[in-house]
N, C-alpha and C positions, 0 to 999 in steps of 0.2 A: 696153113694160113691160122693155125693156133700160134706159132712162133710170131707171127706180125703182131697179133693181138696182144701178145706178153709184151711185146716191145713197146707197143702204144700205152699199154696199161702203165708200165715202167715209166714212161715218160710223163703220163699225167701224175703218177706219183711224185716225181722229182718236181714237177712244177708247183704242186700244191704244197709241198715241203718248201721250197723256195719262196713262196708266197707267206706261209706260216712263219718262216724264219725272219722275213722283211717286216711283217708285223709287228714279231715279237722284239725286233731291234729298234723298230720306231716307238714302240710303247716303253721299252726301257729308256730309251733316249728323253721321252718326255717325262718319264718318272725322275730322272737324274736332274734335269732342267728345273722341275718344280722344287725338288729338293734344293737345289742352288739358291733359287728365289726364296724359299723358307730361310735359308741360313744367312741370305743377305738381309732380308727383313729383320731378322732378330738381331743383326749386328747393327741395323740403323735404328730399331726401337730402342 
């Protein structure tokens, strides 16, 4: 039974890591987009 628990725990860890990576990539994308907006704003100004 302990091996089953280990498998479940590792699956949960993988899920958490995937969620964290997804959140990180979304934050990164929004940062890049805001940087681009700032550059465009400077160019227009």
